[in-house]
N, C-alpha and C positions, 0 to 999 in steps of 0.2 A: 505494499500500500505507500502510496505517496502521500507524505504529511504536507496539506496547503492550509492556506487560509491565514497564517501566523501573520502577527503584527512586527515588521522590523520597528527598532532594534530588536535583534536575539542572537543568541550565541549557536552555533553549530561545533560539534565534537565528531571530527572524521577520524575513525579508528580503522586503518587498513590491514590486512593481517595474513600470514602465509602462515599454514597449519602444518604441525607433523603429520605423515601418512596415516600413522598409528596414532589418532586422537581418539581414545576411548574416554568417554564423559565428556567432551569439548561440547557437542550438539547441546547436552542437557544442561550445562554450566551457561550455556548463552542464552539459552531458552528463559531458566533463571535470572539472569544479570537484566534479561529484559522486563520481566514481571515485576524486579524489584527497582528498576528504574524509575517504571512508572509510577511507582509510589513515591518519589521523592519530592520534594518542594521545588518547583521551579522547572519541574520536565514538561516538556512542550509536544514531543514526539520523537519516533524512531522510524528510521529506513534501513533495510539491511540487504543484502545480497551476497550471497557465496559460493565459489565455484574454485577456480584456480587461487583467485586472490578475492578474500573477505573484505566487504566494506560496509561498515555501519555508521550510519550517521544520526547522532541524537541531538536534540534542538533543546536547547534552556533558555530560561528567560535573564539570567546573569553570570558572570565568572563565578560569584560566590556559591550559586547552586551548582555549578562545576564541579568545583573545589569541594563541598559537601559529600557531592557523589563519589567524587574518588576518592574521601576519606571516609568513606562508608565499610564499615569491618566486615561485612562478608563480601564485598566488592574487590576489597582487598586482598581477602584472602582466596578469591578466584584469580584475580590477577597476577598473584605470585605462583599460582598453581599452573597458571598459562605460563609463565615465564619458565618455570622448571620443567614442564611436561607438554604443552601442546603448541607452542609458537616457535617457527624457523626464524620470524622475524615480524614484529609489526612497526607502525607509525601512526602516531596519534597527532593531530594537528587541530587546535582550536580557533575558530574564525569568528569575527562578527558580522553579521548577515544586517546589512543597511537597506537592502531592497529586495525584494522578489517580484517575481509574476510566473504565470504558466497559462497553460491551455488545457482544456477540456472539452471532449467532442461528445 
């Protein structure tokens, strides 16, 4: 699903990943993190696609909300597990969205 109708300015966290060939438990953890993120103050939405490269974009009201999500205990535990077990590589980018527009047929 594409998140639309957000009111700029807001922030996007772009999380790009390459996972190990044997990533047992990764999908379940990713799904749990999505559920948990939705419960956080300042959360606005999420978009995700996974194939050779996984890309997840989550949307937040403020940088403080992003920091609070980063520091969530369960999120920290899963992030550490990802570094130890699942990820070959990841890159995280935080962007301020100043404008948006789209098309709907």
